[in-house]
C-alpha positions as CSV (number, residue, x, y, z in Angstrom):
1,M,8.5,-20.2,-67.2
2,V,6.3,-17.2,-66.5
3,S,4.3,-16.1,-69.6
4,I,1.7,-13.3,-69.4
5,V,-0.4,-12.0,-72.3
6,S,-2.9,-9.2,-71.9
7,K,-6.4,-9.4,-73.4
8,D,-5.6,-6.6,-76.0
9,L,-2.3,-8.4,-77.0
10,M,-4.0,-11.7,-77.3
11,M,-6.4,-10.2,-79.8
12,L,-3.5,-8.4,-81.5
13,Q,-1.4,-11.6,-81.8
14,H,-4.5,-13.3,-83.4
15,I,-4.9,-10.4,-85.9
16,I,-1.2,-10.5,-86.8
17,L,-1.2,-14.3,-87.4
18,L,-4.2,-14.0,-89.6
19,L,-2.8,-11.1,-91.7
20,Q,0.5,-12.9,-92.1
21,Q,-1.4,-15.9,-93.4
22,H,-3.3,-13.7,-95.9
23,D,-0.3,-11.7,-97.4
24,C,-0.8,-8.9,-94.8
25,A,-4.1,-7.8,-96.0
26,I,-7.6,-9.0,-95.1
27,S,-11.2,-7.7,-95.5
28,L,-12.9,-6.4,-92.3
29,R,-15.8,-8.8,-93.0
30,K,-13.4,-11.8,-93.1
31,L,-11.5,-10.7,-90.1
32,S,-14.7,-10.3,-88.2
33,Q,-15.7,-13.8,-89.0
34,K,-12.2,-15.2,-88.1
35,L,-11.8,-13.5,-84.7
36,P,-14.8,-13.5,-84.1
37,L,-15.4,-9.7,-83.4
38,P,-17.9,-7.3,-84.8
39,V,-16.6,-5.0,-87.5
40,H,-17.4,-1.8,-85.5
41,E,-15.3,-3.1,-82.6
42,I,-12.4,-3.9,-84.9
43,K,-12.4,-0.4,-86.2
44,Q,-12.6,1.0,-82.6
45,N,-9.6,-1.0,-81.5
46,I,-7.3,-0.3,-84.4
47,K,-5.8,2.7,-82.6
48,V,-5.3,0.6,-79.4
49,W,-3.4,-2.0,-81.4
50,Q,-1.4,0.7,-83.1
51,S,-0.3,2.1,-79.7
52,F,1.9,-1.0,-79.3
53,G,4.0,0.1,-82.3
54,V,2.4,-2.3,-84.9
55,N,2.0,-0.9,-88.3
56,L,-1.6,-1.9,-88.7
57,F,-4.3,0.2,-90.3
58,E,-7.8,0.0,-91.9
59,K,-8.9,1.6,-95.2
60,E,-11.8,0.9,-97.5
61,D,-13.0,-2.0,-95.5
62,M,-9.6,-3.7,-95.6
63,V,-7.1,-4.2,-92.7
64,F,-3.4,-4.1,-93.6
65,L,-0.1,-4.9,-91.9
66,L,2.7,-2.9,-93.4
67,S,5.6,-4.2,-91.3
68,P,6.3,-7.8,-90.4
69,V,6.1,-8.8,-86.7
70,Y,8.5,-11.5,-85.4
71,L,7.7,-13.2,-82.1
72,I,9.8,-15.4,-79.8
73,D,8.8,-19.1,-79.6
74,S,9.1,-19.0,-75.8
75,E,8.6,-22.8,-75.4
76,A,11.4,-23.6,-77.9
77,L,13.7,-21.1,-76.3
78,A,13.0,-22.4,-72.8
79,R,14.0,-25.9,-73.9
80,K,17.3,-24.6,-75.3
81,I,18.5,-22.5,-72.4
82,A,19.7,-24.1,-69.1
83,T,18.3,-21.4,-66.8
84,P,14.8,-20.1,-66.1
85,L,13.0,-17.9,-68.7
86,D,10.3,-15.2,-68.0
87,Y,8.5,-14.3,-71.2
88,F,6.0,-11.4,-71.5
89,D,4.1,-9.8,-74.3
90,S,4.5,-6.5,-72.6
91,L,6.4,-5.1,-69.7
92,P,7.4,-1.6,-68.4
93,S,11.1,-2.8,-68.6
94,T,12.8,-6.2,-68.7
95,N,15.6,-4.8,-66.6
96,D,13.2,-3.5,-63.9
97,F,11.4,-6.9,-63.8
98,L,14.7,-8.6,-62.8
99,L,15.9,-5.8,-60.5
100,G,12.7,-6.3,-58.5
101,R,13.4,-9.9,-57.9
102,L,17.1,-10.2,-57.2
103,A,16.8,-12.5,-54.2
104,E,15.0,-15.2,-56.2
105,L,17.1,-15.3,-59.4
106,E,19.8,-17.6,-60.6
107,S,22.7,-16.7,-62.8
108,G,21.8,-16.7,-66.5
109,Q,18.0,-16.3,-65.8
110,L,16.5,-14.5,-68.8
111,C,13.6,-12.1,-69.1
112,I,12.2,-11.3,-72.6
113,A,9.3,-9.0,-73.5
114,E,7.8,-8.4,-77.0
115,H,7.0,-4.9,-76.1
116,Q,8.3,-2.4,-73.5
117,Q,6.3,0.5,-72.2
118,S,9.3,2.2,-70.6
119,G,12.4,0.7,-72.2
120,R,15.5,2.7,-71.5
121,G,19.1,3.0,-72.5
122,R,22.3,4.6,-71.0
123,R,21.7,7.8,-69.1
124,G,18.0,7.3,-69.0
125,K,17.4,7.6,-72.7
126,R,14.2,6.1,-73.9
127,W,14.5,2.8,-76.0
128,F,11.9,2.7,-78.7
129,S,10.2,-0.7,-78.1
130,P,7.4,-1.5,-80.7
131,Y,5.6,-4.8,-80.2
132,G,7.2,-7.8,-81.8
133,A,9.7,-5.7,-83.8
134,H,12.9,-6.2,-81.9
135,L,14.6,-8.3,-79.2
136,Y,14.2,-6.9,-75.7
137,Q,16.0,-9.1,-73.2
138,S,17.7,-8.9,-69.8
139,M,19.8,-11.4,-68.1
140,Y,20.7,-11.8,-64.4
141,W,24.3,-12.6,-63.2
142,R,25.5,-13.0,-59.7
143,S,29.2,-12.1,-59.7
144,Q,31.7,-13.2,-57.1
145,H,33.4,-9.8,-57.5
146,D,32.4,-6.4,-56.4
147,V,30.8,-3.6,-58.3
148,Q,34.2,-1.9,-59.2
149,Y,35.5,-5.2,-60.8
150,N,32.3,-5.4,-62.8
151,S,32.4,-1.9,-64.2
152,A,33.6,-3.3,-67.5
153,V,30.8,-5.8,-68.0
154,G,29.1,-3.7,-70.6
155,L,32.2,-4.0,-72.8
156,V,32.4,-7.8,-72.2
157,I,28.7,-8.1,-73.3
158,G,29.5,-5.8,-76.3
159,I,32.3,-8.1,-77.5
160,A,30.1,-11.2,-76.9
161,T,27.2,-9.7,-78.8
162,A,29.4,-8.7,-81.8
163,Q,30.9,-12.2,-81.9
164,A,27.6,-14.0,-81.7
165,L,26.2,-11.8,-84.5
166,H,29.2,-12.6,-86.6
167,Q,28.7,-16.3,-86.0
168,L,25.1,-15.9,-87.2
169,G,26.5,-14.5,-90.5
170,V,25.7,-10.8,-89.8
171,S,28.0,-8.6,-91.7
172,G,29.4,-5.2,-90.8
173,V,29.2,-5.5,-87.0
174,K,31.3,-3.2,-84.8
175,V,31.2,-2.0,-81.2
176,K,31.2,1.6,-80.0
177,W,32.6,2.4,-76.6
178,P,31.1,1.9,-74.1
179,N,27.8,0.1,-74.9
180,D,26.6,0.2,-78.4
181,I,26.6,-2.3,-81.3
182,Y,26.8,-0.9,-84.9
183,R,26.2,-2.4,-88.3
184,D,27.5,-0.8,-91.4
185,G,28.2,2.3,-89.3
186,Y,24.7,2.7,-87.9
187,K,23.3,1.7,-84.5
188,L,22.0,-1.9,-84.2
189,A,21.8,-2.5,-80.5
190,G,22.3,-1.0,-77.1
191,I,23.4,-2.5,-73.8
192,L,22.4,-1.4,-70.3
193,V,24.1,-2.9,-67.3
194,E,22.7,-2.2,-63.8
195,S,24.4,-3.4,-60.7
196,Q,23.8,-3.7,-57.0
197,Q,26.4,-4.7,-54.3
198,A,25.2,-7.6,-52.2
199,H,25.8,-7.7,-48.4
200,D,28.3,-10.6,-48.8
201,G,30.6,-8.6,-51.1
202,T,29.3,-10.2,-54.3
203,C,27.4,-8.2,-57.0
204,H,24.0,-8.5,-58.6
205,L,24.2,-7.7,-62.4
206,V,21.2,-7.2,-64.7
207,I,22.2,-6.9,-68.3
208,G,19.7,-5.5,-70.8
209,L,20.0,-5.8,-74.5
210,G,17.9,-4.0,-77.0
211,L,18.6,-5.4,-80.5
212,N,16.9,-4.1,-83.7
213,I,15.4,-7.0,-85.5
214,S,12.9,-5.4,-87.9
215,M,12.1,-1.7,-87.5
216,P,8.4,-1.1,-88.4
217,N,7.7,1.6,-91.0
218,I,6.0,3.9,-88.6
219,R,6.7,7.4,-87.1
220,C,9.1,7.1,-84.2
221,N,11.2,9.5,-82.2
222,I,14.6,8.0,-82.9
223,D,17.4,10.6,-82.9
224,Q,20.0,8.7,-84.8
225,P,20.3,6.5,-87.9
226,F,19.9,2.8,-87.3
227,R,20.2,-0.7,-88.8
228,D,18.2,-3.9,-88.1
229,L,18.4,-7.6,-88.9
230,T,15.4,-7.9,-91.3
231,D,17.7,-9.7,-93.8
232,V,18.6,-12.2,-91.1
233,V,15.1,-13.1,-89.8
234,Q,13.9,-13.3,-93.5
235,G,16.8,-15.7,-94.2
236,Q,18.0,-18.7,-92.2
237,H,17.6,-17.5,-88.6
238,T,14.5,-16.8,-86.5
239,K,14.3,-14.2,-83.7
240,T,14.3,-17.2,-81.3
241,D,17.6,-18.3,-82.8
242,I,19.0,-14.8,-82.2
243,A,17.8,-14.7,-78.6
244,Y,19.4,-18.1,-77.9
245,A,22.7,-17.0,-79.5
246,M,22.8,-13.8,-77.4
247,W,22.1,-15.8,-74.1
248,K,24.7,-18.5,-75.0
249,A,27.4,-15.8,-75.8
250,M,26.7,-13.8,-72.7
251,M,26.9,-16.9,-70.5
252,A,30.3,-17.8,-71.9
253,A,31.7,-14.3,-71.8
254,L,30.6,-13.7,-68.2
255,T,32.1,-17.0,-67.1
256,D,35.5,-16.1,-68.6
257,F,35.3,-12.6,-67.3
258,E,34.8,-13.9,-63.7
259,K,38.0,-16.0,-64.0
260,Y,40.3,-13.9,-66.1
261,G,39.0,-10.3,-66.1
262,L,38.9,-7.9,-69.1
263,A,42.6,-8.0,-70.1
264,P,42.3,-11.1,-72.5
265,L,39.4,-9.4,-74.2
266,C,41.0,-6.1,-75.0
267,A,42.5,-7.2,-78.3
268,Q,39.0,-8.5,-79.4
269,W,37.5,-5.2,-78.4
270,N,40.0,-3.3,-80.5
271,K,39.3,-5.7,-83.5
272,Y,35.6,-4.8,-83.4
273,D,36.0,-1.1,-82.2
274,L,34.1,1.2,-84.6
275,F,36.5,4.2,-83.9
276,Y,39.8,2.4,-83.2
277,G,42.7,4.5,-84.4
278,Q,40.5,7.2,-85.8
279,K,40.2,11.0,-85.0
280,I,37.4,11.6,-82.5
281,Q,35.8,14.4,-80.5
282,L,35.6,13.7,-76.8
283,T,33.2,15.6,-74.6
284,E,33.6,15.6,-70.8
285,G,31.1,18.1,-69.1
286,C,31.7,21.4,-70.8
287,Q,35.0,20.5,-72.2
288,T,35.5,19.2,-75.8
289,L,38.8,17.7,-77.0
290,V,39.9,16.5,-80.4
291,G,42.3,13.6,-80.5
292,Y,42.7,9.8,-81.5
293,H,40.9,6.8,-80.2
294,R,43.5,4.2,-79.0
295,G,41.3,1.5,-77.8
296,I,40.6,0.4,-74.2
297,D,42.8,-0.5,-71.3
298,N,42.4,-3.5,-68.9
299,Q,39.7,-1.7,-66.9
300,G,37.7,-0.9,-69.9
301,R,38.6,2.9,-69.9
302,L,38.9,4.7,-73.2
303,Q,42.5,5.4,-74.2
304,F,42.6,8.9,-75.8
305,E,45.7,10.4,-77.5
306,Y,45.6,14.2,-77.1
307,E,48.7,16.5,-77.7
308,D,50.9,13.5,-77.9
309,K,49.9,12.2,-74.5
310,L,47.7,9.1,-73.8
311,K,44.9,9.8,-71.3
312,T,42.2,7.4,-70.0
313,Y,38.5,8.2,-69.5
314,D,35.7,6.4,-67.7
315,S,32.5,5.8,-69.7
316,A,30.3,7.4,-67.1
317,R,32.0,10.8,-67.6
318,V,32.3,11.2,-71.3
319,S,30.9,10.8,-74.8
320,V,32.7,10.4,-78.1
321,R,31.9,10.9,-81.8
322,L,33.8,10.3,-85.0
323,L,35.2,13.4,-86.8
324,S,35.2,13.5,-90.6
325,Q,38.6,12.7,-92.0
């Protein structure tokens, strides 16, 4: 297992643990004694630690932590999973870390970071990745099939994620075609699958999952409403439990997909589909159409009923949104 912690993050970890042991508030004097670090250096470094997305601030000689921070127990997780684990406090991107090492990876290998400097979602959108707040993980899979066969992997992982969350007792979980997980109608997670064709005809897959665990109460540029799993991590499951459940579900789903394809999973997708059977607006380039969402076909394409005809659309070309009834 690779585990890398920067000097700044080592200090931040120590401060977080101290604050959480003292009801999230501690005097500068006591904090200085505990670290040990001079008071003036603590004040100087507050902005550095805030830059990682931690809701930490100093006022009237006190230091406060206003949002909880949940960290992975990397040693416990490494004992549970059957493949290598690379764990970091901060990375530019967990997907990029694996993509740069394809030749040395084994199927199921996992990379997790507590913070991403350049996390991204579909179509290059930035994925807000504050330190210790959410689950940022990527898994490698070497498929015996080509890239075209694997074009539906994002949907396979979507179903697996929804089912795993349901088994953890998370209510209100749905999937939104092609790569998002919703809870109670608001975004909970995103999936990013990146693939490369190998010379022998097989396919390298890197599957990124960004799952909201506990959004900190700080200013952030998120352009849509969201949900998280604060109630879950404050209840019976830890962030480590959730990471293990995601890995286990992905491994099982990808193994079945290799053997049987997407067809057996279509009914499961439709069961969890956020928009199934509802009136939607579909946008393809400059064209916008209004019709009905009719689920997915055996290749993972959206089935869209428009003017009494059923058309199929590839996820790379279109976006959809629900229309008010």
